[in-house]
DOMINU-591523 format. One line per field, with one value per residue: residue in three letters; z, y, x of N, C-alpha, C in turn. Coordinates in Angstrom, 2 decimals. Layout:
N
code <- c(ALA ...) $
n.c3 <- c(Z ...) $
n.c2 <- c(Y ...) $
n.c1 <- c(X ...) $
ca.c3 <- c(Z ...) $
ca.c2 <- c(Y ...) $
ca.c1 <- c(X ...) $
c.c3 <- c(Z ...) $
c.c2 <- c(Y ...) $
c.c1 <- c(X ...) $
***
This chain:
130
code <- c(MET TRP GLY VAL VAL GLY ALA LEU VAL LEU VAL ALA ALA TYR SER ALA VAL TYR LEU LEU SER PRO HIS ALA GLY ARG GLY VAL SER VAL ARG VAL PRO LEU PRO ALA VAL ARG ASP ALA ASP ALA LEU SER LEU ALA LEU TYR GLU ALA ARG VAL ILE ASP ARG PRO TRP LEU PHE ALA TRP MET LEU ARG LEU THR GLY THR ALA GLU MET ALA PRO ASN ALA GLY SER LEU ALA LEU ARG ASP ASP LEU THR PRO ARG ALA VAL LEU ARG ALA VAL ALA ASN GLY VAL GLY LEU VAL ARG VAL THR ILE PRO GLU GLY SER SER ILE PHE GLU THR GLY GLU ARG LEU ALA THR ALA GLY VAL VAL SER ASP ALA ALA ALA PHE VAL) $
n.c3 <- c(193.23 191.35 191.29 189.97 187.45 186.69 186.89 184.83 182.57 182.57 182.01 179.31 177.94 178.26 176.97 174.22 173.80 173.71 171.42 169.47 169.43 167.79 168.21 169.44 167.32 164.79 161.99 160.38 158.99 160.60 160.82 162.18 164.16 164.06 166.82 167.47 168.74 168.82 170.84 172.97 174.82 174.06 171.32 171.90 173.28 171.66 169.25 171.18 171.72 169.15 169.03 168.00 169.53 172.63 175.79 176.34 177.94 177.66 175.14 174.99 176.19 174.49 172.20 172.65 173.39 170.94 169.66 168.03 168.19 167.71 165.23 163.97 162.12 162.26 162.25 161.06 159.85 160.04 158.67 159.62 160.55 162.74 163.88 164.00 164.92 167.53 167.05 163.93 163.86 165.24 163.21 160.99 162.13 162.18 159.55 158.66 157.18 156.55 156.94 155.68 154.16 150.84 148.45 144.87 142.66 139.50 136.68 137.40 137.53 137.56 138.94 140.53 141.80 143.23 144.83 146.53 147.88 149.25 151.20 152.54 153.78 152.94 151.29 151.20 149.97 147.01 144.96 145.44 144.62 142.02) $
n.c2 <- c(125.52 123.84 121.81 122.64 123.36 121.01 119.68 120.92 120.17 117.59 117.83 119.03 116.90 114.72 116.05 116.16 113.31 112.46 114.01 112.70 110.30 107.58 107.35 104.53 102.93 101.18 101.88 102.54 104.57 107.27 109.59 112.45 114.63 118.00 120.54 122.69 125.59 127.11 125.94 124.69 122.57 121.05 120.56 118.67 116.94 115.74 114.63 112.74 111.08 109.88 108.16 109.03 110.51 109.96 110.94 113.58 115.95 116.72 117.07 118.97 121.07 121.42 122.49 124.84 125.87 126.14 127.41 126.31 125.45 128.08 128.08 126.18 124.55 125.95 124.23 121.07 118.32 116.15 114.01 111.38 109.10 106.75 106.15 107.97 110.40 112.80 115.28 115.00 114.91 117.69 119.24 118.75 119.49 122.34 122.80 122.39 120.02 116.52 113.76 111.00 107.67 106.55 104.33 104.18 102.14 101.44 102.11 102.36 102.72 105.86 105.53 103.26 104.41 106.74 104.68 103.51 106.02 106.65 104.50 105.10 107.10 109.60 111.10 111.59 109.75 107.56 108.66 111.27 111.84 111.37) $
n.c1 <- c(-114.13 -113.09 -114.65 -116.96 -115.86 -115.31 -118.34 -119.14 -117.54 -118.19 -121.46 -120.97 -119.80 -121.66 -123.65 -122.62 -121.99 -124.81 -126.00 -124.65 -125.06 -126.83 -130.27 -132.09 -133.67 -135.66 -135.15 -137.29 -139.78 -141.23 -143.98 -144.39 -146.20 -146.46 -146.39 -149.07 -147.80 -144.59 -142.80 -140.28 -140.34 -142.98 -142.24 -140.40 -141.60 -143.47 -141.92 -140.70 -142.91 -143.45 -141.38 -138.80 -136.87 -135.16 -135.02 -136.31 -136.40 -133.66 -133.50 -135.36 -133.76 -131.41 -133.11 -133.56 -131.37 -130.11 -131.69 -133.66 -136.23 -137.84 -137.37 -138.86 -141.44 -144.92 -147.03 -148.29 -146.61 -143.71 -141.82 -139.80 -136.86 -136.69 -134.24 -132.28 -129.64 -129.87 -128.65 -128.97 -131.93 -132.30 -131.24 -133.09 -135.56 -135.09 -134.59 -137.16 -137.65 -138.12 -136.51 -135.94 -135.05 -135.18 -135.25 -135.34 -135.71 -133.95 -135.76 -138.46 -141.63 -143.59 -145.94 -145.36 -143.11 -144.41 -146.03 -143.77 -143.01 -145.20 -145.42 -143.15 -143.93 -143.22 -145.24 -148.80 -150.51 -150.13 -151.47 -151.31 -148.96 -148.51) $
ca.c3 <- c(191.66 190.21 191.14 189.22 186.29 186.69 186.55 183.51 181.63 182.60 181.13 177.94 177.75 178.15 175.93 172.99 173.57 173.19 170.13 168.40 169.36 167.18 168.88 169.22 166.50 163.89 160.72 159.81 159.05 161.29 160.57 163.55 163.97 164.78 167.53 167.06 169.08 168.73 172.04 173.07 175.49 173.06 170.21 172.58 173.99 170.34 168.86 172.17 171.70 168.17 169.22 167.34 170.36 173.86 176.79 175.91 178.50 177.08 173.76 174.81 176.20 172.93 171.30 173.57 173.12 169.66 169.06 166.73 168.50 166.77 163.65 163.57 161.51 163.19 161.94 160.09 160.21 159.69 158.09 160.11 160.83 164.16 164.19 163.69 166.03 168.00 166.17 162.45 164.31 165.04 161.83 160.34 162.72 161.94 158.32 158.06 155.84 157.05 156.84 155.61 153.22 150.12 147.25 143.98 141.62 138.17 135.55 138.13 136.58 138.34 139.96 141.48 142.67 144.24 145.72 147.23 148.45 149.93 152.04 153.47 154.33 152.17 150.56 152.06 149.37 145.81 143.82 145.62 143.96 140.25) $
ca.c2 <- c(125.87 122.78 121.16 123.57 123.27 119.22 119.56 121.57 119.23 116.41 118.06 118.95 115.57 114.15 116.65 115.52 111.96 112.28 114.36 111.96 108.64 107.26 106.51 102.80 102.60 100.07 102.29 102.97 106.21 107.91 110.91 113.00 115.93 119.18 121.21 124.26 126.45 126.93 125.51 123.66 121.48 120.63 119.76 117.45 115.77 115.28 113.78 111.72 110.26 109.50 107.38 109.39 110.74 109.68 112.25 114.68 116.87 117.16 117.49 120.34 122.09 121.50 123.27 126.30 126.22 126.00 128.33 125.68 125.73 129.22 128.08 124.79 124.97 126.07 122.82 120.15 117.29 115.65 112.41 111.41 108.04 106.35 105.50 109.31 111.01 113.85 115.99 114.94 115.59 119.05 120.02 118.41 120.56 123.80 122.94 121.97 118.84 115.19 112.92 109.56 107.32 105.86 103.86 103.80 101.42 102.18 101.76 102.42 103.93 107.00 104.92 102.40 105.66 106.90 103.54 103.77 107.43 106.65 103.45 105.70 108.22 110.70 111.72 110.83 108.58 107.53 109.75 112.40 112.10 111.62) $
ca.c1 <- c(-114.00 -112.58 -115.84 -118.21 -115.34 -115.39 -119.39 -119.48 -117.27 -119.41 -122.45 -120.75 -119.20 -122.63 -124.54 -122.06 -122.26 -126.21 -126.25 -123.86 -125.40 -127.95 -131.58 -132.42 -134.64 -135.71 -134.90 -138.54 -140.10 -142.20 -144.55 -144.37 -147.08 -145.83 -147.43 -149.50 -146.80 -143.22 -142.42 -139.33 -141.06 -143.94 -141.68 -139.48 -142.66 -143.99 -140.75 -140.69 -144.10 -143.33 -140.26 -137.84 -135.69 -135.19 -134.63 -137.05 -135.62 -132.18 -133.65 -135.83 -132.71 -131.02 -133.58 -133.39 -129.76 -129.56 -132.48 -134.28 -137.85 -138.14 -137.07 -139.48 -142.44 -146.08 -147.89 -148.14 -146.06 -142.06 -141.21 -138.05 -136.72 -136.96 -133.11 -131.50 -128.89 -130.67 -128.19 -129.66 -133.33 -132.42 -131.04 -134.75 -136.62 -134.67 -135.12 -138.73 -137.56 -137.95 -135.34 -136.65 -134.00 -136.21 -134.72 -136.40 -134.88 -133.81 -136.64 -139.49 -142.78 -144.23 -146.88 -144.23 -142.25 -145.42 -146.04 -142.85 -142.67 -146.01 -145.05 -142.09 -144.52 -143.06 -146.32 -149.79 -150.88 -149.71 -152.22 -150.91 -147.48 -148.84) $
c.c3 <- c(191.08 190.08 190.57 187.69 185.81 186.01 185.16 182.18 181.36 181.75 179.62 177.31 177.06 177.11 174.28 172.57 172.98 171.99 169.19 168.43 168.82 168.30 168.14 168.33 165.31 162.30 160.04 159.87 159.84 161.03 162.05 163.55 164.73 165.95 167.11 167.69 168.92 169.99 172.47 173.53 174.58 172.18 170.42 172.67 172.37 169.47 169.82 171.89 170.04 168.19 168.24 168.20 171.68 174.56 176.13 176.86 178.05 175.76 173.67 175.12 175.28 172.01 171.52 173.04 172.02 169.12 167.64 166.78 167.94 165.52 163.19 163.06 162.54 163.22 161.29 160.40 159.43 159.56 158.46 160.13 162.17 164.47 163.72 164.90 166.57 167.17 164.62 162.90 164.50 164.13 160.98 160.53 161.87 160.39 157.71 157.39 156.92 156.46 156.50 154.04 152.31 148.81 146.19 142.81 140.46 137.14 136.17 137.25 137.81 139.45 141.05 142.54 143.67 145.40 146.88 148.29 149.46 151.28 153.00 154.09 153.90 151.72 151.25 151.32 147.67 144.61 143.94 144.89 142.35 140.03) $
c.c2 <- c(124.94 121.93 121.77 123.18 121.68 119.16 120.19 120.87 118.07 116.42 118.41 117.81 114.84 114.38 116.13 114.17 111.95 112.51 113.39 110.75 108.40 106.84 105.20 102.41 101.33 100.64 102.54 104.20 106.51 109.33 111.66 114.50 116.89 119.73 122.70 125.73 126.05 126.84 124.65 122.27 120.75 120.04 118.72 116.62 115.27 114.21 112.45 110.57 109.69 108.29 107.83 109.91 109.99 110.74 113.28 115.90 117.52 117.66 118.96 121.56 122.23 122.36 124.18 126.82 126.93 127.45 127.84 125.44 126.75 128.78 127.04 125.27 124.97 125.05 122.08 119.10 117.15 114.20 112.27 109.50 107.55 105.94 106.85 109.83 112.27 115.34 116.43 115.51 116.98 119.76 119.91 119.59 121.93 123.95 123.20 121.08 117.84 114.61 111.20 108.80 106.30 105.40 103.49 103.07 101.90 101.39 101.89 103.57 104.92 106.26 104.24 103.26 106.13 106.24 103.72 105.18 107.21 105.41 104.09 106.56 109.66 111.74 111.02 109.60 108.49 108.31 110.73 112.94 112.07 112.58) $
c.c1 <- c(-113.52 -113.76 -116.69 -117.45 -115.52 -117.25 -119.63 -118.81 -117.85 -120.50 -122.12 -120.50 -120.65 -123.48 -123.85 -122.02 -123.74 -126.43 -125.57 -124.16 -126.58 -129.31 -131.73 -133.82 -134.80 -135.42 -136.28 -138.89 -141.23 -142.43 -144.60 -145.34 -146.73 -146.93 -147.53 -148.49 -145.44 -142.78 -141.42 -139.65 -142.26 -143.40 -141.08 -140.39 -143.29 -143.28 -140.41 -141.48 -144.04 -142.40 -139.33 -136.64 -136.14 -134.75 -135.28 -136.52 -134.39 -132.40 -134.21 -134.60 -131.65 -131.56 -133.63 -132.25 -129.24 -130.53 -133.52 -135.85 -138.08 -138.29 -137.95 -140.92 -144.01 -146.96 -147.78 -147.44 -144.44 -142.16 -140.06 -138.13 -136.58 -135.02 -131.94 -130.84 -129.96 -129.81 -128.99 -131.40 -133.40 -132.19 -132.59 -135.48 -136.26 -134.80 -136.57 -138.54 -137.36 -136.73 -135.71 -135.39 -135.30 -135.27 -135.78 -135.16 -135.25 -134.71 -137.92 -140.68 -143.08 -144.90 -146.20 -143.49 -143.40 -145.89 -144.92 -142.70 -144.18 -145.95 -144.04 -142.81 -144.07 -144.12 -147.54 -150.49 -150.24 -150.01 -151.55 -149.59 -147.83 -149.47) $
***
């Protein structure tokens, strides 16, 4: 009995640490192509191949547990950073919104703003923003 309880406590602690630990990235934006089907395994594999998460097996389990795989957009892509926590990635996938940090200096023209957004991967190119 205590062995089972101890194992469950260890799994819960490991999962909590995983959810709150940032991925060892460089802080750069990454565009993640989303799979056409809403499948936890396919989605976690796409995020792993884009180097947004590690441990895709655990992330797929989290997607299933939270029901986030069903809320993910069917196709397209998400702009994410490669240093996010798995919890932040779960929220971004559930909302269908990317998480990228972009600083726009005061006084920037619309063209300079478009260039910064294109460099960060928020828009496909600067002309699309303008």
